[in-house]
C-alpha positions as CSV (number, residue, x, y, z in Angstrom):
1,M,-19.2,26.2,32.2
2,S,-21.5,27.5,34.4
3,L,-24.5,25.6,35.4
4,L,-26.9,28.1,34.4
5,R,-25.4,27.8,30.5
6,K,-25.3,24.2,30.8
7,I,-29.2,24.3,31.6
8,V,-29.7,26.8,28.7
9,G,-28.0,24.7,26.1
10,L,-30.1,21.9,27.1
11,C,-32.9,23.6,26.7
12,L,-32.3,24.4,23.3
13,L,-31.4,21.0,22.5
14,V,-34.4,19.3,24.0
15,S,-37.2,21.3,23.3
16,S,-38.6,24.9,22.3
17,Y,-41.1,24.3,25.4
18,C,-38.4,25.0,28.3
19,Q,-39.5,28.2,28.7
20,F,-38.5,29.2,32.2
21,D,-34.6,28.8,31.4
22,V,-34.7,30.0,27.9
23,Q,-37.2,32.8,28.6
24,R,-36.7,34.1,31.8
25,I,-32.7,33.8,32.0
26,P,-32.7,37.7,33.7
27,C,-30.3,40.6,32.2
28,E,-30.2,44.5,32.6
29,N,-34.2,45.6,32.3
30,G,-35.3,42.3,30.6
31,F,-34.7,38.9,30.0
32,C,-32.5,36.8,27.8
33,V,-34.5,35.4,25.0
34,K,-33.8,33.8,21.3
35,K,-33.5,36.8,18.9
36,H,-36.5,36.4,16.9
37,L,-38.7,36.0,20.4
38,C,-37.5,39.6,21.4
39,E,-41.4,41.4,20.7
40,D,-40.4,45.3,20.8
41,I,-37.5,45.9,18.5
42,A,-36.6,49.1,19.8
43,D,-36.1,47.6,23.6
44,R,-33.4,45.1,21.9
45,A,-29.7,45.3,23.4
46,I,-28.6,45.3,19.6
47,A,-30.9,47.1,17.1
48,V,-32.0,44.2,14.6
49,P,-31.5,44.7,11.2
50,K,-34.2,44.6,8.6
51,D,-32.9,42.0,6.6
52,P,-33.4,38.5,7.5
53,Y,-29.6,37.8,7.0
54,D,-28.3,39.4,10.6
55,L,-31.6,38.1,12.8
56,I,-28.8,36.9,15.0
57,T,-25.7,38.1,15.4
58,L,-23.2,36.5,17.1
59,R,-21.2,39.3,19.7
60,L,-18.2,38.8,20.9
61,G,-16.9,40.6,24.3
62,D,-18.0,41.9,27.5
63,T,-21.5,42.7,25.6
64,D,-22.0,39.4,26.0
65,V,-24.5,39.4,29.2
66,C,-27.0,36.5,27.9
67,L,-24.0,34.0,27.8
68,D,-25.2,31.7,24.8
69,Y,-24.8,33.3,21.5
70,M,-28.1,31.8,20.5
71,L,-29.9,34.5,22.9
72,I,-29.9,38.6,23.2
73,C,-31.2,40.4,26.3
74,C,-34.7,41.5,25.5
75,R,-35.0,44.8,27.4
76,N,-38.0,47.4,28.3
77,E,-38.4,50.3,30.4
78,T,-40.8,48.1,33.1
79,A,-38.5,45.0,32.7
80,D,-41.8,43.2,32.0
81,E,-41.3,40.2,29.7
82,K,-42.4,40.7,26.5
83,V,-41.7,38.1,24.3
84,T,-44.0,35.8,21.8
85,T,-44.3,32.4,23.0
86,P,-42.7,29.8,20.6
87,S,-45.0,26.5,19.7
88,S,-43.3,23.4,18.5
89,A,-43.1,23.5,15.3
90,E,-41.2,27.2,15.5
91,E,-38.4,27.4,13.1
92,I,-36.3,30.6,12.7
93,E,-37.2,32.1,9.0
94,V,-34.2,32.2,6.4
95,P,-34.2,33.2,3.1
96,P,-35.6,30.3,0.4
97,P,-33.4,28.6,-1.9
98,S,-32.8,30.4,-4.9
99,E,-31.9,28.7,-8.6
100,V,-29.1,26.5,-7.3
101,Q,-25.9,27.6,-8.7
102,C,-22.1,26.6,-8.3
103,G,-19.8,28.9,-6.6
104,K,-22.2,31.2,-5.2
105,K,-21.3,32.4,-1.5
106,N,-23.8,33.3,0.8
107,E,-21.6,36.6,1.2
108,R,-22.6,37.7,4.6
109,G,-23.5,34.4,5.8
110,L,-27.3,33.2,6.9
111,V,-29.1,34.6,10.0
112,Y,-25.7,35.0,12.2
113,D,-23.7,37.7,11.7
114,F,-20.2,37.0,13.5
115,Q,-18.6,40.5,14.6
116,H,-15.2,41.9,15.0
117,N,-13.6,38.5,14.1
118,D,-12.5,38.2,10.2
119,T,-11.1,34.9,11.0
120,V,-14.2,32.7,11.7
121,A,-16.7,32.0,8.7
122,Q,-20.5,33.2,8.8
123,F,-23.2,30.2,9.5
124,G,-23.8,28.8,5.8
125,Q,-21.1,31.6,4.1
126,Y,-19.3,28.7,2.3
127,P,-22.1,26.2,1.4
128,W,-20.3,23.8,-0.6
129,M,-18.0,23.1,2.9
130,V,-17.5,19.4,3.9
131,S,-16.9,17.9,7.2
132,V,-15.1,14.3,6.4
133,R,-15.5,11.7,8.9
134,K,-15.3,8.6,9.7
135,T,-17.9,6.3,11.7
136,E,-16.9,4.1,14.5
137,G,-18.5,2.5,17.1
138,G,-21.5,4.3,16.1
139,K,-20.1,7.8,16.2
140,S,-18.3,9.8,13.6
141,K,-14.9,11.4,14.4
142,Y,-13.7,14.3,12.1
143,V,-10.8,12.8,9.5
144,C,-10.6,16.2,6.9
145,G,-12.1,18.8,5.2
146,G,-13.7,18.9,1.5
147,A,-15.9,20.4,-0.9
148,L,-19.0,19.5,-2.7
149,T,-18.8,20.0,-6.1
150,H,-21.5,18.0,-7.7
151,P,-25.0,16.5,-5.8
152,T,-22.9,12.7,-5.6
153,I,-19.4,14.1,-5.5
154,V,-16.8,15.3,-2.8
155,I,-13.4,16.4,-3.9
156,T,-10.6,16.4,-1.0
157,A,-6.9,15.0,-0.5
158,A,-6.0,11.8,-1.1
159,H,-3.7,11.7,2.0
160,N,-6.1,12.2,4.5
161,V,-8.6,9.6,3.1
162,H,-6.6,6.9,1.4
163,G,-7.2,3.5,3.3
164,I,-9.9,4.9,5.0
165,V,-12.9,3.1,4.9
166,N,-16.8,3.9,6.9
167,L,-16.3,7.5,5.5
168,I,-19.6,10.0,5.5
169,A,-20.1,13.6,4.1
170,R,-21.8,15.9,6.8
171,L,-22.6,19.1,4.9
172,G,-24.1,22.6,6.1
173,E,-21.8,21.9,9.4
174,W,-20.6,25.5,10.6
175,D,-20.0,24.5,14.5
176,V,-19.1,21.2,15.6
177,S,-19.4,21.6,18.9
178,T,-23.2,21.4,18.7
179,I,-26.3,20.6,16.7
180,N,-28.1,23.9,17.7
181,E,-28.0,25.2,14.3
182,P,-30.8,27.3,12.4
183,L,-30.6,24.6,9.8
184,P,-29.3,21.1,10.4
185,H,-26.5,19.5,8.7
186,K,-26.9,16.4,6.6
187,D,-24.7,13.2,7.0
188,V,-24.1,11.2,3.8
189,P,-22.3,7.9,3.4
190,V,-19.5,7.7,0.9
191,V,-19.8,4.6,-0.9
192,D,-17.2,5.1,-3.2
193,M,-13.7,6.3,-3.5
194,F,-11.5,7.7,-6.7
195,I,-7.8,8.0,-5.3
196,H,-5.7,9.6,-8.4
197,K,-3.6,6.0,-9.7
198,N,-0.4,8.2,-9.5
199,Y,-1.0,9.1,-6.3
200,K,2.6,9.0,-3.7
201,P,2.9,9.9,0.1
202,R,6.5,10.4,-0.2
203,P,7.7,12.6,-1.7
204,I,3.8,13.7,-1.7
205,E,2.2,13.6,-5.8
206,N,-1.2,13.8,-7.1
207,D,-2.5,14.6,-3.7
208,I,-6.2,14.4,-4.7
209,A,-9.7,12.2,-4.2
210,I,-13.0,12.2,-5.4
211,L,-15.4,10.7,-2.7
212,V,-18.8,9.6,-4.1
213,L,-22.0,9.8,-2.0
214,S,-24.6,7.5,-1.8
215,K,-27.5,9.6,-2.4
216,P,-27.7,13.0,-4.3
217,V,-27.6,15.9,-2.3
218,T,-30.8,18.1,-2.1
219,Y,-29.5,21.5,-2.1
220,D,-30.4,23.9,0.8
221,Q,-29.5,27.7,0.8
222,H,-26.3,26.2,3.5
223,I,-25.6,23.6,0.5
224,R,-24.5,24.4,-2.5
225,P,-21.7,23.4,-5.0
226,I,-18.4,24.8,-5.3
227,C,-17.8,25.2,-9.3
228,L,-15.0,23.6,-10.9
229,P,-12.2,25.3,-13.0
230,Q,-11.0,24.7,-16.6
231,S,-7.6,22.9,-17.2
232,T,-6.5,26.9,-18.6
233,D,-7.2,28.6,-15.5
234,R,-5.1,30.3,-13.8
235,F,-5.4,32.1,-10.3
236,D,-2.0,33.8,-10.1
237,G,-2.2,37.4,-8.1
238,V,-5.8,36.5,-6.8
239,R,-6.8,36.6,-3.1
240,C,-8.9,33.5,-2.8
241,E,-10.7,31.9,0.6
242,S,-9.6,28.6,2.3
243,T,-11.6,27.4,5.3
244,G,-11.4,24.1,7.7
245,W,-11.6,23.1,11.3
246,G,-7.9,22.6,11.7
247,S,-5.5,23.9,14.7
248,V,-5.7,27.3,15.7
249,G,-3.1,27.6,18.0
250,G,-2.4,23.9,18.8
251,V,-6.3,23.0,19.4
252,Y,-8.5,22.7,16.7
253,A,-11.5,25.2,15.7
254,N,-15.0,24.6,16.9
255,I,-16.8,27.4,14.8
256,L,-15.6,26.9,10.6
257,K,-12.8,29.0,10.7
258,R,-11.7,31.3,7.5
259,I,-8.7,32.9,5.6
260,T,-7.9,35.3,3.1
261,V,-4.4,34.8,0.9
262,P,-3.4,35.3,-2.3
263,V,-2.0,32.9,-4.8
264,L,1.6,33.5,-6.0
265,P,3.5,33.2,-8.9
266,Q,4.9,29.7,-9.4
267,S,8.4,31.0,-9.2
268,R,7.5,32.9,-6.1
269,C,6.5,29.6,-4.3
270,S,9.4,27.8,-5.5
271,S,11.7,30.5,-3.9
272,L,10.0,30.7,-1.2
273,L,9.8,27.3,-0.1
274,G,13.4,26.9,-1.1
275,K,14.3,29.1,1.7
276,A,11.9,28.1,4.2
277,G,14.1,24.7,4.2
278,L,13.5,23.0,0.9
279,G,16.6,23.9,-0.5
280,E,17.6,26.7,-3.6
281,H,17.1,23.9,-6.3
282,F,13.6,23.6,-5.0
283,A,10.8,23.5,-7.8
284,L,7.4,23.8,-6.7
285,P,5.6,21.1,-9.0
286,N,3.1,22.1,-11.6
287,Q,0.5,19.7,-10.1
288,F,0.6,21.8,-6.8
289,L,0.3,25.9,-6.2
290,C,0.9,27.7,-3.4
291,A,-0.9,30.9,-1.7
292,G,-0.4,32.8,1.7
293,G,3.0,33.9,3.1
294,E,1.6,36.8,5.7
295,K,2.3,36.2,9.1
296,N,0.1,34.1,11.2
297,V,-2.6,33.6,8.0
298,D,-2.5,29.7,7.0
299,M,-4.3,26.5,6.9
300,C,-3.0,24.3,9.6
301,N,-2.8,21.0,11.2
302,G,-6.7,19.1,10.4
303,D,-7.2,21.3,7.5
304,G,-5.6,19.0,4.6
305,G,-8.2,18.6,2.3
306,S,-10.1,22.1,2.8
307,P,-11.1,23.8,-0.5
308,L,-9.2,27.6,-1.4
309,V,-11.3,29.0,-3.9
310,C,-11.0,32.7,-5.8
311,P,-13.4,34.8,-7.0
312,T,-14.3,34.7,-10.7
313,A,-15.2,38.2,-12.7
314,D,-19.0,37.2,-12.6
315,G,-19.1,37.1,-8.9
316,S,-19.0,33.3,-8.6
317,Y,-15.9,31.2,-7.2
318,K,-14.3,28.6,-8.4
319,L,-12.5,25.5,-6.6
320,A,-8.8,26.5,-6.9
321,G,-7.1,24.6,-4.5
322,I,-7.4,22.1,-2.2
323,V,-5.0,22.1,1.4
324,S,-2.1,19.8,0.8
325,W,1.1,20.7,2.5
326,G,3.2,23.4,4.4
327,I,6.2,24.0,6.2
328,G,5.0,24.9,9.9
329,C,1.9,27.1,10.4
330,G,1.7,30.7,9.7
331,G,5.3,31.6,9.3
332,L,6.3,34.6,7.1
333,D,7.2,34.3,3.8
334,I,6.2,30.3,4.3
335,P,3.1,29.8,1.4
336,G,0.4,27.1,2.3
337,V,0.7,24.4,-0.8
338,Y,-2.6,23.6,-2.2
339,V,-2.9,20.7,-5.1
340,S,-3.6,23.0,-8.2
341,V,-7.6,21.3,-9.4
342,S,-7.3,23.3,-12.7
343,N,-4.6,20.8,-12.9
344,Y,-6.8,17.3,-12.7
345,A,-9.6,18.9,-14.7
346,G,-9.9,16.5,-17.2
347,W,-9.5,13.8,-14.6
348,I,-12.0,14.6,-12.3
349,E,-14.6,15.3,-15.8
350,E,-13.2,11.7,-16.7
351,I,-14.5,10.2,-13.6
352,V,-17.8,12.2,-13.1
353,E,-18.5,11.4,-16.6
354,N,-18.0,7.3,-16.8
355,M,-20.3,7.7,-13.4
356,Y,-23.0,8.6,-14.9
């Protein structure tokens, strides 16, 4: 990383008063500035949409002259600086929270617009996504993904959290490499854990856990719950979405990644997984579902516990699955395996009712 980029990053993290580095980085006929500070819309390198959701665009490729995705080249004919001066209390505006409903995805994300890469989630696009972390020596370390289903409930995979203490749920996370995001994440300690009583690690069975948070989460635009399915819900043939910070080509993702995969019929799952090495007599238990099987489109190492969500007729999403296991990552005709949340709807409901 260049010295200039380090300085810019430090300024963004420390203070909005660090004006020399943030506002006077030269670019062609202008200066690199935070997008919302570029006063002359007609002179911006990228036209600014009227929709506030598109306030900042994450650009990919050679057009990124400003080095940092928070900045844009603010241009004008005379090359004079035409930006507004930020105050210490300045905040990037985002749409206010609406009435909270479960399963409402921010389709275009909040504030950012990450172009040319469908495998990267927008900021705030999946507001139920949780980074489950372990605190150790005053720091926290990523453990697995999870899904917020209630102000105090996160659902994840049992194999990721069984036997682990000092867990926290990080809500509203997106780019794990920085705290310089429009809306801050929230860390909430986990005070209790319910592992399914019939969980077994080998062969893996009933791979589901409920994490109980120390206090109710205050919902925001980037922190909202996913809907739980009914026990009768089935998702065969539906193209669903899964998100996580797991491995991409052997390297863990910094920015939340996303994939879209079809849920396959149970018989098809059994057949494909059997051919992939589990034997011709393999039958996938009903406690699981499978999705994917498309080349290089899969969840991978580090994605355990992350949600698979499916659209419903009213436009909302339901938590159909939890990333559990697979055979390699991204092989053609080798689908990933997810816990079928519908199969545990009664168990989840019973635990939550007993808590309240």
